[in-house]
C-alpha positions as CSV (number, residue, x, y, z in Angstrom):
1,X,-50.6,7.8,-2.8
2,X,-47.3,6.6,-1.4
3,X,-47.2,3.1,0.2
4,X,-46.7,3.0,4.0
5,X,-44.4,0.3,5.4
6,X,-43.7,-0.8,9.0
7,X,-40.2,0.6,9.6
8,X,-39.2,-2.0,12.3
9,X,-40.2,-4.8,10.0
10,X,-38.2,-3.2,7.1
11,X,-35.1,-2.9,9.3
12,X,-35.5,-6.5,10.5
13,X,-35.7,-7.7,6.9
14,X,-32.5,-5.6,6.2
15,X,-30.7,-7.5,9.0
16,X,-31.8,-10.8,7.6
17,X,-30.7,-9.9,4.1
18,X,-27.3,-8.7,5.3
19,X,-26.8,-12.0,7.2
20,X,-27.9,-14.0,4.1
21,X,-25.3,-12.4,1.9
22,X,-22.5,-12.6,4.4
23,X,-19.8,-15.3,3.9
24,X,-19.3,-15.6,7.7
25,X,-21.2,-14.6,10.9
26,X,-21.3,-10.8,11.6
27,X,-21.1,-8.7,14.6
28,X,-23.6,-6.0,15.6
29,X,-21.4,-3.2,14.5
30,X,-20.7,-4.8,11.1
31,X,-24.4,-5.3,10.5
32,X,-25.2,-1.7,11.5
33,X,-22.6,-0.3,9.3
34,X,-23.8,-2.2,6.2
35,X,-27.4,-1.0,6.6
36,X,-26.7,2.4,8.3
37,X,-28.4,1.6,11.6
38,X,-27.2,2.4,15.1
39,X,-25.9,-0.7,16.9
40,X,-28.4,-0.4,19.7
41,X,-31.2,-0.8,17.1
42,X,-29.5,-3.7,15.4
43,X,-29.0,-5.4,18.8
44,X,-32.7,-5.1,19.7
45,X,-33.7,-6.6,16.3
46,X,-31.2,-9.4,16.7
47,X,-32.5,-10.3,20.1
48,X,-36.0,-10.6,18.7
49,X,-34.9,-12.6,15.7
50,X,-32.8,-14.9,17.9
51,X,-35.8,-15.5,20.2
52,X,-37.9,-16.6,17.3
53,X,-35.2,-18.8,15.8
54,X,-34.6,-16.8,12.6
55,X,-31.1,-15.8,13.7
56,X,-28.7,-17.5,16.0
57,X,-25.6,-16.2,18.0
58,X,-22.4,-18.1,17.5
59,X,-21.4,-19.8,20.8
60,X,-18.9,-17.9,22.9
61,X,-19.0,-14.9,20.5
62,X,-21.1,-11.9,19.7
63,X,-21.4,-12.8,16.0
64,X,-24.7,-13.7,14.4
65,X,-25.8,-15.9,11.5
66,X,-29.1,-17.1,10.0
67,X,-31.0,-19.6,12.2
68,X,-32.7,-22.9,11.4
69,X,-36.1,-21.2,11.2
70,X,-35.0,-19.4,8.0
71,X,-34.0,-22.7,6.4
72,X,-37.4,-24.3,7.4
73,X,-39.2,-21.4,5.6
74,X,-36.9,-21.7,2.5
75,X,-37.5,-25.5,2.3
76,X,-41.2,-25.0,2.7
77,X,-41.2,-22.4,-0.1
78,X,-39.1,-24.6,-2.5
79,X,-41.3,-27.7,-1.8
80,X,-44.4,-25.7,-2.6
81,X,-43.2,-24.7,-6.0
82,X,-45.2,-26.5,-8.7
83,X,-42.2,-26.4,-11.2
84,X,-40.0,-28.1,-8.6
85,X,-42.6,-30.9,-8.0
86,X,-43.1,-31.5,-11.7
87,X,-39.4,-31.3,-12.5
88,X,-38.0,-33.5,-9.7
89,X,-38.7,-36.9,-11.3
90,X,-37.6,-35.8,-14.7
91,X,-34.3,-34.4,-13.2
92,X,-33.8,-37.7,-11.5
93,X,-34.2,-39.6,-14.7
94,X,-31.9,-37.3,-16.5
95,X,-29.1,-37.9,-13.9
96,X,-29.5,-41.6,-14.3
97,X,-28.9,-41.2,-18.1
98,X,-26.1,-38.7,-17.9
99,X,-24.5,-39.3,-14.5
100,X,-23.8,-35.6,-14.2
101,X,-25.2,-32.9,-11.8
102,X,-28.5,-31.4,-12.9
103,X,-29.9,-28.1,-11.8
104,X,-33.3,-26.4,-11.8
105,X,-33.3,-22.6,-11.6
106,X,-35.7,-19.7,-11.6
107,X,-35.2,-16.1,-12.8
108,X,-35.3,-13.4,-10.1
109,X,-34.4,-9.7,-10.4
110,X,-32.0,-10.2,-13.3
111,X,-30.3,-13.2,-11.8
112,X,-30.9,-17.0,-11.5
113,X,-31.7,-18.8,-8.2
114,X,-30.9,-22.5,-7.8
115,X,-34.0,-24.2,-6.5
116,X,-33.1,-27.8,-7.0
117,X,-30.1,-30.0,-7.7
118,X,-30.0,-33.7,-8.6
119,X,-26.6,-35.3,-7.7
120,X,-24.4,-37.5,-9.7
121,X,-22.6,-40.6,-8.4
122,X,-19.3,-39.1,-9.6
123,X,-17.1,-36.6,-7.8
124,X,-17.6,-33.0,-8.9
125,X,-17.0,-29.7,-7.1
126,X,-19.1,-26.6,-8.1
127,X,-20.2,-23.3,-6.5
128,X,-23.8,-24.0,-7.2
129,X,-26.1,-24.8,-4.2
130,X,-29.8,-24.7,-3.7
131,X,-30.8,-21.2,-2.7
132,X,-27.7,-19.6,-4.2
133,X,-27.9,-16.8,-6.7
134,X,-25.8,-16.5,-9.9
135,X,-25.5,-14.1,-12.8
136,X,-27.2,-14.7,-16.1
137,X,-24.6,-13.6,-18.6
138,X,-22.1,-16.4,-17.7
139,X,-24.2,-19.4,-16.8
140,X,-25.9,-21.8,-19.2
141,X,-29.2,-21.5,-17.4
142,X,-29.0,-17.8,-17.4
143,X,-28.3,-17.6,-21.1
144,X,-31.1,-20.1,-21.8
145,X,-33.5,-17.7,-20.0
146,X,-32.0,-14.5,-21.6
147,X,-32.6,-16.2,-25.0
148,X,-36.3,-16.1,-24.5
149,X,-36.4,-12.4,-23.7
150,X,-36.7,-9.4,-26.1
151,X,-33.4,-7.7,-26.8
152,X,-34.4,-4.5,-25.0
153,X,-35.0,-6.6,-21.8
154,X,-31.7,-8.4,-22.1
155,X,-29.8,-5.1,-22.6
156,X,-31.6,-3.6,-19.5
157,X,-30.5,-6.6,-17.3
158,X,-26.9,-6.4,-18.6
159,X,-26.8,-2.7,-17.9
160,X,-28.4,-3.2,-14.4
161,X,-26.3,-6.1,-13.3
162,X,-23.1,-5.6,-15.3
163,X,-21.0,-8.4,-17.0
164,X,-18.5,-9.3,-14.4
165,X,-15.6,-11.4,-15.6
166,X,-15.2,-14.6,-13.5
167,X,-12.8,-16.5,-15.8
168,X,-10.8,-15.7,-18.9
169,X,-13.7,-17.3,-20.9
170,X,-16.4,-15.0,-19.5
171,X,-18.2,-13.0,-22.2
172,X,-18.2,-9.3,-21.1
173,X,-19.3,-7.7,-24.4
174,X,-23.1,-7.3,-24.8
175,X,-23.0,-7.6,-28.6
176,X,-21.1,-10.9,-28.5
177,X,-23.6,-12.3,-25.9
178,X,-26.6,-11.1,-27.9
179,X,-25.2,-12.8,-31.0
180,X,-24.9,-16.1,-29.1
181,X,-28.4,-15.7,-27.6
182,X,-29.8,-15.7,-31.2
183,X,-28.3,-19.2,-31.8
184,X,-29.7,-20.4,-28.4
185,X,-33.1,-19.1,-29.3
186,X,-33.2,-21.4,-32.3
187,X,-31.6,-24.5,-30.8
188,X,-33.1,-24.2,-27.2
189,X,-29.7,-25.4,-26.0
190,X,-27.1,-23.0,-24.3
191,X,-23.5,-24.0,-23.8
192,X,-21.3,-22.4,-21.2
193,X,-17.6,-23.5,-21.4
194,X,-15.8,-22.5,-18.2
195,X,-17.3,-19.0,-18.3
196,X,-18.4,-19.2,-14.6
197,X,-16.0,-21.7,-13.1
198,X,-12.7,-22.9,-14.5
199,X,-12.9,-26.6,-15.4
200,X,-16.7,-26.8,-15.6
201,X,-18.8,-27.0,-18.7
202,X,-22.5,-26.5,-18.4
203,X,-25.5,-26.9,-20.8
204,X,-28.9,-25.3,-20.3
205,X,-32.4,-25.2,-21.8
206,X,-35.4,-23.1,-20.8
207,X,-38.7,-24.3,-19.2
208,X,-42.0,-22.9,-20.4
209,X,-45.4,-22.8,-18.7
210,X,-48.8,-23.1,-20.3
211,X,-48.8,-19.6,-21.6
212,X,-45.4,-20.0,-23.4
213,X,-43.6,-17.9,-20.9
214,X,-40.1,-19.1,-19.9
215,X,-40.4,-19.6,-16.1
216,X,-37.1,-21.5,-15.4
217,X,-34.4,-23.5,-16.9
218,X,-32.5,-26.7,-16.2
219,X,-28.9,-27.5,-16.8
220,X,-26.3,-30.3,-16.8
221,X,-22.9,-29.5,-15.4
222,X,-19.7,-31.5,-15.0
223,X,-15.9,-31.4,-15.5
224,X,-14.9,-30.2,-19.0
225,X,-13.0,-33.4,-19.7
226,X,-16.0,-35.7,-18.8
227,X,-18.6,-33.6,-20.7
228,X,-16.4,-33.5,-23.8
229,X,-15.8,-37.2,-23.6
230,X,-19.5,-38.0,-23.3
231,X,-20.3,-35.7,-26.1
232,X,-21.8,-32.2,-25.9
233,X,-24.3,-32.8,-28.7
234,X,-25.7,-36.0,-27.1
235,X,-25.9,-34.3,-23.6
236,X,-27.6,-31.3,-25.2
237,X,-30.3,-33.4,-26.9
238,X,-31.0,-35.4,-23.7
239,X,-31.2,-32.1,-21.7
240,X,-33.5,-30.5,-24.3
241,X,-35.9,-33.5,-24.3
242,X,-36.1,-33.4,-20.5
243,X,-36.8,-29.6,-20.6
244,X,-39.6,-30.2,-23.2
245,X,-41.0,-32.9,-21.0
246,X,-41.2,-30.6,-18.0
247,X,-42.7,-27.8,-20.1
248,X,-45.4,-30.2,-21.5
249,X,-46.2,-31.3,-17.8
250,X,-46.7,-27.6,-17.0
251,X,-49.1,-27.3,-19.9
252,X,-46.9,-25.9,-22.7
253,X,-48.0,-27.0,-26.2
254,X,-45.0,-27.1,-28.5
255,X,-47.1,-27.7,-31.6
256,X,-49.4,-24.9,-30.9
257,X,-46.5,-22.5,-30.1
258,X,-44.3,-23.5,-33.0
């Protein structure tokens, strides 16, 4: 039997998702065009969402963006995640040792989502922000997670999401990526050298739960010159140890699973 959904709610969620993916506030006509809805319907939905605080209208314009209520819900969701609570102190300690930015991500629909970020005292500019999505094939955390999956599942994700080239170093050949994943599977350390952002090197390692399932990953990122100077091998081992500590706190038994 086919599932029945509330059409108005579906349309409202479509509006929220369009605004979430937009780089700037959008007008009613733009929103309607992107989700194939008449602008009068979009306008009514926006009025309700604005009234509840989930959307806000830009002052002195007819353009809309997400409201503070959405941020409140997102923060509540992130704060309630067990992995985030467990990982936070470990990430904080790792930053003190490495003095580089550390991320925690979760896999979702063939991509990764940043759910926490521990800052360094040093200056660094990166695209990564809490709540932002990124591809798996060209990020250290993404490759760390892909390395834990069966080859068929990896191929399915690559076919579904593609392998967009972001820099000259981005791997866009599935066989080359799969070969690299085999090495990561053994070492539990992934290295991404300017594949997602020019000038940035990132190392990643997977996080496992009590059942041995990879439920997330952590990474260390920084300017290529600084990462190379500090030593990729040393950073990788520190990162791997922190990942193992988080996994152990989540109930993963490395001795039993090895």
